[in-house]
N, C-alpha and C positions, 0 to 999 in steps of 0.2 A: 657625390657617391663614387665617381670614377677615381677621384684622388684617394678616397678612403680605401677602396678596393686595392688600388695600386700600392698604397702604403702598407696595408696588411700583407699583401703578397710579397713585398720586398722583405719585410721583417721575418715572415715565416720562411721564405726562401733562404735567407741568410742562415737561420738556425738549421734548416734541413741540410745545407751544404756543409755545415760544421759536423754533421754526423759522418761525413765521408772521410774525416781525418784531414791532416794538414797538407797532404801531398796529392790531392785528387787533381785529375785533368779537367781543365775548363777551356774548351776550344774557343778561340777568338771568333767573333762574328764578322763575316765579310759582307760586302754589298751584294755579291752574287751568291745565291743559295747553293748552287752546284759547287762553287769553290769552297764554301764553308763546309759542306758535307765531305768533300774529298779530303780536306785538310784534317777534319775530325777523325775520319777513318784511319788516316795515317797515324795519328796520335794514339788511337786505340791499339793498332797493330804494334806500335813500338813499345807500349806498356800494357800488355794484356792482363796483368794482375793488379792494375790500379783502377780505382773507381773514377768515373767521369761525371761531370755535372753539365746540364743544359747542352746536351749533345745534339747538333742539327742532323736531321735525317731526311732523305728525299727519295721517293719512289713513284714513278708513273705520274709525275706532276703533283704529287701530294707531299707537302712539306710539314714537318713537325719538329719539335724539340723535346728530347727526352730529359726530364728533370734529373734523373740519375741512372747510370748503368753501373751496376755493381758486380764484379766478377764472382761467379759461383760455378764450380766444376768446370765444364767446357763451354760455358755460356755466360750470359749476363742476366742479373735480375733487373727488370725494368720497373723502377720505382717512381711513382707519380706522387708528388706532394701537393696536398690541397689544404687551404686555410679553413678547413672544416674539422669538426670534432668527430671523434671515433664513434662508429655506430655501436651503440650499447643496448638500446631498447627502442621499442616502436612508439616514439612520440615525435613531435615536430622538431624538438631540439636535437635529438640523437636518434635518427631512424634506425630500425633494427637491421636494415640491409644497406649496402653501399648504394649511393645515388646512381641512377641510370646514366646520366651524362658523364659521370666520372668513369664508369665502366666503358662507355662508348669512346671516351677520350683515350683510354688505355688500349682498347681494341684497335683504334686507328694507328697509334704509335707502334703497337706490336706488328701490325701488318706491314707498315713501312720498314720497320727494323728487319723483319725477316726478308722482306723483298730485296734489301741491299746486302743481304748476307751476313748481318751481325747475328751471331748465335744467341738464341733466346733460351733462357732457363726457366723463368717464371715472371709473373707480373704481381705487383703489390701496390696498394695504396698506403701512403705515409700520412697519417692523420693526427691531429692534436688530441691528446688524452685529456678529456674534460674532467676526469677524476683526479688528475694530477694537480698539485699546487706547487708554486715556486718556492724552493727552500732557501733561496738567497745565495749570495756569493758567486753569482754567474753560473750556477749549476743547472743546466738545461738538458742533462743526459736523458731524463725520462719524459721529456716534453711530448715526444711522438710515440705512437704505437703503429705497428704495421699490420695491415690486413692482406692476406694472400687471396687474390681474386683471379688466379690463373684460369680456373674452370669457367668462371663467368665470362672472362675475356675470350677464351677459346671458342665459346658458343657464338660470339659475335663476329669472329674473324671473317667468316664467309659472307657477311653482310657488307663489309667495308667496300669491296669493288662496286657494289650497287649504289652505296652512298656517294662514292666518288663520281660514278657516271651521272647520277642525278644532279649532283652539284655542278658538274661541267655543263650539263644540258641547261640547267637553270641560268647559268651565267650568259648563255648565248640566246635564251628564249626571250619572248616578249614579257613585259611586266604582268605577273599573274594577278588575277582578280582575288584579292584577299581582303578579309575584314580584320581589323585590329582587335585585340582582346588579351586575355590573360597569357596566351602563348607568346606575346611580345615581351613579356618580362620573366619568362620561365625557361631555363634556369637563370638567365641574366637579362638585363635590359637591352633591348635591340636598338642600336644607334639609328636605325632608319624608321623608327616608329612615327616620328613627326612627319616624315615624308609620306608614309603610307596613309596617315590620318588625313593629310591634305588632299589625297586622291579619292577619298570616300564621299559618297553623297551626304548632304546635310543630315546631321543627327536628328532623331525624332525629338520634338519638344516634349519635356517632362517624361523621359523614358521610364518605363515601369521598373527598370533595374535600380532606380533610386530608392525603392523600398529598403529601409536600413537594416543592417545586421545580416548575419548568415542566414537566419530563419526567414527574414524578409526577402533576401535574394532567392532563396529556395521557392518561396511562394510566388515570386515574380516569374521564375522559370516555369513553374507549374501552370500558372495562368497563361503564360505565353504559349506553352505547348498545347494545352487543352482548349483554350478559347481564342488563341491568336492575338491576344492583347500585346500591344507594344508601347502604349502610353500609360502613364500613371492615371490618367483620367478615364481610361477605358472601363475598368471594373466598376460595378456598383459598390457602395460602401459595405453592403452585406457580404460581398465576396472577399473582402479583406479580413480574413479570419486568423485565429490563433491567439496565443497568450498576450501578444502585443497588438491586437486589433485596434485598440484605441490610438496607439502611436501611428499605425499605418493609415488610419482614417484621418488623423490630424495632418499627416504629411500630404495625403491626397487633397484635402480641403485647402491647405495652403497653396498647393500648386494649382488648384482650380481657380482660386481667387487672386493669386499673385501676392498675397499678404501674409505676414507672419501671424502666428497664433500662439498666445500665451494662455494656457488653460487656467481655469479657476483653481484656487487652492494653493498656488505657489507662494503667495505672500504669507499665508498662515503657516506653511511648512518652514519657510526661512525664519520666521519669527521665533522658532523654538530654540535657536542657537544663541547661547549667551556670549557676553563679552568678557575678556578680550577675545578677538578673532584673529587667527593667523592664516595668511594666504601664502602657501608654500609650494616651492618647485625645485626639484633637483635637476642637474645635468650631470650625466655620467659618461665614462669612457670604458669601453670593453675591448681591451687589447688582446689579440690572439696569442701573443707572447708576453706573459705578465712581466712587469718590471719590479713589483713589490712583493715582499715575503708574504706567503700564505694565500696568494691570489691564484685562481684557476684561469685557464684560457677562456677568454670572452666573458669573464666575470665583470659585471658592471660596478665600477667604482666611482662614487660621486666626487667630482672635483669642483662643483659650483652649486650654490643655491641662492635663491632670492626669497625674501619674506617681507610682505607688507603686513603690518601689525595694526589692527583697528582697536585702539584702547577702549573707546566707547563709540557710539554711533557717529560716524562721520569724522572721527579723530584718528588720523593715521600717522604712523611712522614707517620707516623702511630700513631694513638691514640686509646684508648679503655676505657671501663667502665666495672666494674664487682663488684657486691655487694653480698657478702655471709655472711653478718652480721645477716640475719634473719629479719631485719627491712624493712619497705616498701622502695623499691629501686627507686620509681618513681621520686621523686623530684631530687635526686642525678643524676638520668639518664638524666632528662631534662636539669639541669644546666650544666652538662658536655657536652652535645650536643651543647648547646648554645656557650660554649667556644671553641668548635672544628670546628663545621660547621657554618661558617659565615652566619648569617641570611640575610645579605645584598648583598653578592657577586653574587647570582643567579646561582652558579655552579650546574651542574646536580648531583643528588644523585643516583648513580647506585645501584640497588638492583637486586636480583634474585627471581622472583615471588613476584611482588609488593603488591598483596593483603595482605600478611602477615605484611610487614612493614607499609603499609597504616593503617591496622587495629590497630597496636600497637600505632601509632601516634594518631589516632582518639581516642583510649581508653585513652591515656594520656591527651588529650585535654578535654575529658568529665569529667574525675575525677579532673582535675586541670584547670578549665576554665580560670584562670589568665594567663595560658600559651597557650591558644587555638589558638591565632593569630600566635604565633611562630610555633606551630605544623602544622598549615595549610600552612605556607610558605614552610616548609619542604615537606609536602605532594605534593604541587604544583610542586616541583622540582624533584620528583621521576622519574627515568628513568629505566625501566625494561628491563634487558638483556635477559630474557627468551624468549619472543616473537621474539626478534631479532635473537637469535640462531635458533629458529624454522623456521624463514623465509629464513635463509641462509645456515645452516649447518646441516650435519648429518654424523655419522661415525657408521659402523656396530658394533663396540665395545660398543656402547651405548645401544644396544639391545631394541630399541624402546622407550627408556626413555630420557627425556630432563632434568632430574635432574642434577644439577651442579656437583653432585658426580659421575655421569656417563660421563658428557661432559669433565670434567677436565682431566681424564686420557687419553681421546682420543686426546687431544691437548698438554698435558704436562705429559709425563709418570712418571716423577720424583715427581709429586705432587699428588700421589694416597692417598685418604682418608684412605685406608686400612693400610697405614703406621703409622697412628696416633695410640695412645694407646686406652684406653677404651672410650673416647669421640670421636666418629666418625660421629655422626649425631644428629639431634635435640633431639630425645628421649634420647640419651646418655647424652646430655647436661642437660636435665631435671633430669635424674637419678643422675647425679653428683651434681646438686644443692640440691636435696633432701638428698643425703648422707651428704653433707657438712653442711646443715642448720638444718635438722630435725632429723637426725639419732643420738641418744645419744651415740652410740658406736663409732662414728667417732672421732679419736684422732686429736689433733692439727697438728700432722705431716701429717696425712692422708688428713686433710682439706687443708693444704698448697699444697699437691700434686694434689688434685682435682682443686684447683685454677689455677695451672700452666697448667693442661690439658685443662681446659675450655678456658683459654686464647689462647693456641696453636690452639685449634679447630676453635675458632671464627676468629682468624687471617687467618687461612687457607681459611675460607669462603670468606673473603673479598679480599685476594690476588688472589684467584681463579677467582673472578670477574675481576680483573686487567688483568689476563692472558687471559680470554675470550674476553675482550674488545680489547686487542692488537691483538689477533688472528683474530677477525672479521675485524679489521682494516688493516690486512695483514702487520703488523709491526713485527720486530724482538722482541723476548721475552724481557720484561723489566727486569731490575736489581732490585732485591728485597732489600729494606732497611735492614741494619744490625739489627738483633734482632726483626724484625717485619715480 
């Protein structure tokens, strides 16, 4: 994740600096912060009408770097670039207001900037425009939109000295008595989380927070606050209420007995699906700065898929697609799918968490309308194994999660994702793609290695679905095709 975040930041930063024109000031970084700041201020004084990038600033022991200082009137616009999309509406993807930690970041920089006498004109966030799509030919002129946040920043200025004082006090104080939780990953992952977890008392066995889903977590908080329950075993079954009461009670019973539970009816449910059956999984990349025509910032573009095909009961083939050329993989992806997943046979396309595969198919249809009818046929045939697992199965080893990476070891111990190499989940697949395609340090030998690791991981995902389907059908484990 750190590599992915750094790569995104570098790509976005490069495009943001291009906004400043060809002759912007970029002060060199010195080992001593005070020397860096002094030299940067000299450069600003020498060229007061020229924009500057990544300017070091230091005041009262508080060091920061301004992404951009842009001359305006008698002062500078303080522009902070974030690899985030522009705030357009109140939803999780594009919140209606700028994020609090972005405003706090700018408030700190503004306070330091003013403290050392750099004239301040206003503050703005420079964010990716999620409505924009890349027109091609290297034209990124409209990639960003600016949001003037001067008023919000000014409201926070008087808080900065207090933040600084508390930070200095914390650095010299004893280790605080804290409990790890969501705050350890909001807005970013804390690098000390593992250290803090090691200092905490042993966790409660079977914690009530393992009740699955957002509604389950809400019920767990309610029971904790009202009844003082801390363990999954504390409530009576009758207290586990709601539309998913059957699921919560199955989870509780599994933790009580230490055994997995496969509810009645799963075999009959799975028997309704005809042959051939396709077990399918996409891997996609969502670049903040698109490389291919018609793509939006952070739009997921599939660069890989795996498909295990069950022609008849127990008779399997496998096929796959992977493009690490750096070119737009979309048309190759579609054409390969057409050749492997028969558009006419009506066989179910099993996936695990269908919104992801549905979204990729819809995206391909929108970008390539000549293939929209084919993509819709595939969408109409999607069969999601995740809700079926939720309806019928739970094992305490899953620890409240229905991720396929938690389900698979509970039903097939020899197929643990932890046994794979560096590509063990979707984020790892994205990082492997970035290394193979965008990192100039990657050798041909390393790229070939990443190719094989991506293929092995994606095959694991689709064979895992086969194993899950057979388990739900109460059948003996299937024989995996050689090399697949």
